[in-house]
TITORDREN-29644 format. One record per residue: x, y, z of N, C-alpha, C in turn. Coordinates in steps of 0.05 Angstrom, whole numbers, padded with zeros to 5 digits, always signed. Layout:
XYZXYZXYZ...
//
This chain:
+00017-00023+00000+00000+00000+00000+00018+00025+00000+00015+00042-00020+00031+00066-00022+00019+00088-00004+00036+00103+00009+00027+00125+00026+00041+00150+00018+00027+00172+00018+00039+00198+00013+00025+00218+00031+00041+00232+00047+00029+00252+00065+00025+00278+00050+00001+00289+00053-00006+00314+00040-00004+00337+00060+00012+00357+00053+00015+00380+00071+00011+00406+00055+00003+00426+00069+00003+00453+00057+00027+00468+00068+00031+00492+00058+00053+00508+00069+00049+00514+00098+00024+00514+00108+00018+00519+00136+00014+00493+00151+00025+00471+00141+00020+00446+00154+00033+00444+00181+00023+00426+00197+00033+00422+00224+00055+00400+00223+00078+00406+00234+00100+00387+00235+00100+00375+00263+00087+00352+00265+00084+00341+00292+00087+00311+00291+00100+00300+00311+00101+00271+00315+00078+00264+00333+00058+00251+00322+00033+00246+00337+00038+00233+00364+00055+00213+00365+00060+00198+00389+00072+00215+00411+00088+00236+00404+00101+00252+00424+00086+00276+00432+00069+00287+00414+00056+00313+00420+00027+00310+00427+00016+00286+00427-00013+00283+00434-00017+00289+00463-00036+00307+00469-00042+00315+00496-00064+00299+00509-00079+00284+00494-00102+00269+00504-00099+00239+00497-00110+00223+00515-00111+00194+00509-00130+00189+00486-00123+00170+00469-00141+00163+00447-00148+00133+00450-00172+00127+00440-00181+00099+00440-00189+00092+00412-00182+00067+00404-00191+00057+00378-00220+00049+00382-00238+00065+00370-00266+00060+00373-00281+00071+00349-00297+00054+00336-00311+00063+00312-00338+00076+00317-00339+00099+00330-00364+00112+00334-00374+00126+00309-00400+00127+00306-00411+00141+00282-00405+00170+00283-00399+00182+00260-00393+00210+00258-00404+00220+00232-00414+00245+00233-00422+00258+00208-00404+00283+00206-00392+00285+00183-00373+00307+00178-00386+00325+00156-00389+00350+00163-00400+00370+00144-00376+00385+00133-00370+00381+00108-00348+00394+00095-00356+00419+00081-00337+00436+00074-00344+00460+00059-00359+00451+00033-00373+00470+00022-00388+00466-00003-00411+00446+00000-00422+00445+00024-00446+00429+00030-00442+00399+00026-00418+00389+00028-00413+00360+00026-00417+00348+00053-00431+00325+00054-00437+00312+00079-00427+00283+00077-00412+00274+00097-00402+00247+00097-00409+00234+00124-00421+00210+00122-00426+00193+00146-00405+00172+00146-00391+00169+00168-00369+00149+00170-00366+00141+00199-00345+00127+00205-00338+00119+00232-00309+00127+00238-00304+00134+00263-00277+00141+00271-00259+00117+00272-00234+00122+00266-00213+00101+00270-00205+00102+00299-00201+00127+00309-00196+00131+00338-00206+00158+00346-00209+00162+00372-00220+00187+00382-00208+00194+00409-00205+00219+00414-00195+00228+00440-00208+00255+00446-00203+00267+00469-00214+00292+00477-00204+00315+00460-00182+00311+00446-00170+00332+00429-00177+00330+00400-00187+00307+00391-00193+00304+00362-00198+00275+00355-00199+00270+00329-00205+00243+00319-00192+00238+00293-00193+00213+00285-00181+00204+00259-00203+00189+00244-00206+00196+00218-00225+00183+00201-00211+00176+00174-00222+00156+00161-00213+00149+00134-00237+00155+00116-00232+00173+00096-00253+00182+00078-00243+00182+00049-00261+00184+00031-00255+00184+00002-00247+00212-00008-00253+00233+00007-00248+00260-00001-00221+00269+00011-00206+00284-00005-00182+00296+00004-00187+00325+00013-00184+00330+00039-00188+00357+00049-00161+00370+00053-00160+00396+00049-00136+00412+00053-00131+00414+00083-00105+00413+00090-00098+00418+00118-00107+00446+00125-00117+00450+00149-00129+00473+00161-00158+00478+00153-00170+00460+00136-00198+00463+00130-00215+00459+00156-00235+00476+00159-00253+00474+00182-00277+00458+00174-00285+00440+00192-00309+00423+00187-00327+00423+00211-00353+00419+00207-00372+00415+00228-00375+00385+00233-00376+00377+00259-00377+00349+00266-00402+00342+00283-00413+00319+00278-00433+00307+00295-00421+00280+00304-00416+00277+00330-00403+00253+00341-00423+00238+00358-00428+00213+00351-00448+00197+00364-00435+00177+00383-00430+00186+00408-00421+00168+00429-00444+00158+00445-00466+00172+00443-00491+00166+00457-00514+00174+00439-00538+00172+00448-00561+00178+00430-00560+00206+00419-00555+00226+00436-00553+00254+00427-00524+00259+00417-00521+00270+00394-00494+00275+00384-00480+00298+00397-00454+00297+00398-00438+00320+00406-00433+00336+00380-00440+00362+00381-00437+00380+00358-00413+00398+00364-00394+00399+00345-00371+00416+00349-00358+00422+00322-00338+00438+00322-00322+00444+00298-00295+00432+00301-00283+00425+00278-00256+00414+00279-00240+00426+00256-00214+00422+00258-00195+00432+00237-00178+00408+00228-00176+00405+00202-00159+00383+00191-00130+00390+00197-00116+00372+00210-00088+00378+00217-00068+00360+00201-00077+00338+00190-00060+00322+00173-00077+00304+00155-00066+00297+00132-00079+00279+00113-00058+00261+00101-00063+00236+00100-00045+00216+00087-00061+00202+00065-00052+00204+00040-00065+00190+00018-00056+00162+00018-00075+00143+00014-00068+00115+00014-00082+00102-00010-00068+00084-00023-00079+00068-00045-00087+00041-00033-00111+00032-00041-00121+00007-00031-00104-00017-00040-00099-00035-00022-00086-00060-00030-00105-00080-00042-00131-00074-00040-00152-00093-00049-00166-00084-00074-00167-00058-00079-00181-00048-00103-00162-00031-00119-00156-00040-00144-00138-00024-00161-00150+00003-00167-00134+00024-00165-00142+00051-00171-00159+00064-00150-00163+00051-00127-00179+00063-00106-00161+00077-00086-00167+00103-00082-00151+00119-00063-00169+00129-00041-00159+00130-00017-00174+00141+00005-00155+00158+00022-00165+00173+00041-00150+00192+00056-00153+00188+00086-00132+00181+00099-00130+00179+00128-00128+00208+00138-00147+00217+00154-00149+00246+00161-00151+00250+00191-00134+00268+00201-00134+00276+00229-00148+00302+00232-00167+00303+00251-00183+00327+00256-00180+00334+00285-00171+00359+00290-00169+00369+00317-00194+00385+00324-00205+00381+00348-00228+00397+00356-00219+00426+00359-00233+00444+00346-00226+00472+00348-00247+00489+00363-00271+00481+00363-00293+00493+00378-00310+00471+00390-00306+00467+00415-00322+00446+00429-00327+00455+00457-00352+00450+00467-00358+00457+00494-00342+00440+00513-00333+00452+00535-00317+00437+00555-00332+00412+00565-00358+00415+00569-00374+00393+00578-00373+00369+00558-00374+00376+00532-00372+00355+00512-00344+00342+00510-00324+00359+00514-00296+00348+00515-00293+00329+00538-00305+00336+00561-00304+00318+00584-00319+00292+00579-00342+00293+00565-00357+00269+00558-00339+00251+00541-00327+00262+00521-00309+00246+00503-00286+00235+00519-00274+00251+00536-00251+00242+00552-00258+00218+00570-00281+00221+00584-00291+00199+00602-00296+00173+00586-00309+00177+00563-00315+00154+00545-00289+00140+00536-00270+00156+00527-00245+00146+00517-00229+00131+00539-00229+00143+00563-00215+00130+00585-00227+00103+00592-00254+00101+00591-00267+00075+00596-00260+00055+00575-00261+00063+00549-00254+00045+00527-00225+00037+00529-00207+00056+00534-00178+00050+00536-00173+00030+00559-00186+00033+00581-00183+00014+00603-00193-00014+00595-00216-00015+00582-00226-00041+00573-00207-00054+00553-00196-00038+00534-00177-00049+00515-00151-00059+00528-00142-00044+00549-00118-00053+00563-00124-00078+00579-00147-00080+00592-00154-00104+00606-00156-00128+00588-00167-00124+00564-00169-00146+00544-00141-00155+00535-00123-00136+00531-00096-00143+00522-00080-00158+00544-00087-00152+00569-00072-00164+00591-00083-00191+00599-00106-00199+00588-00117-00226+00594-00103-00248+00579
//
């Protein structure tokens, strides 16, 4: 699988493992991403934390693009805004000519109460995942 990182001149130079401020959990919660130009995508997260999330989508968004998010951890969605901070183009190993984009989105406008809900949820999932790995 070929990978190519897409950056703009204003891209963020960060090593995710060293600069992440929040715990993340691999959890496929439903998310709706409202992109510029009235594009709407329903997908699932690859991972999520109180600072942002990672999704794999078919659209290539520019780094620093602002998006509206609906995050479904419970019945009522968390509504917030996010900013695309990195994009990695990937070619499918299973479908010739199929390209998708691994995309990192940082929460840019989120209520503190909602950030706390995400953080509590992620900590519970992370504990469960650690317990499972230690069994």
